[in-house]
Phi, psi and omega in degrees: 000132172246203179103207187233137170253127179256135177231140178264133179224158166224202184271009185275154175298326180291327176292323176298318179298316177298321179295323177294320177296315180299322178296317177298318178295315180300315180298315179298324183271355183069031183253165171272165181242131179241114184264123186238135171244125175248133181217140179275320179230127180285126174250125181227147176230146176248133180239149176108183184226143176060229181280356180264028181279143176234131179257124179245130183232154175296341177288344180274355185303316182297319180293316180296317179294317181299317179296317180295316179295320181299326178292329182276333179221081184295347182280349182257128176289125182233128176236169181216159182204139174242133183228134174283128181146180179296137183305315181297317179296320179296318177298313182296317179298318180292321178297321177292313182301322184265359186053049184296149176272334188204141171244132177247129176226158175270166181256020186309318186253025182269007178249160173058223185297327177301324180291325180287319184272348182106154180219168176300312182300317180296314180296316179298315182300328181272344186233002185290149177273002184212185178295152180233133176246122179258110182280137177284109183249012177281145176283150180292000000 
């Protein structure tokens, strides 16, 4: 199988875990990996003083994760994209645009109140144009 594996990330450790699972799947399938961050409101912080200021935004999550993953497995083609909008909608739109074979999401918010109100994983699983892999991102 070739094609594209799409993974949704934010700045959380559980999203990083899902991205690592997605990278392993992409490598096993001979596919490229497309790292996507969907955000409704951009949150940004500035660090540093004077001309040494650095601005970090939640929109940067996909780029940071993609670069980190690329360093660990240089044989897998990795791209990234940040989209304003609901995370689940952003993942689905990117999967459609890229004719993705698989979407990988974590299960971080699938328990308790998140399960009742809906989660990214739940929404993607019910609306995806392709197969969905829900990675176990809970700590033991």
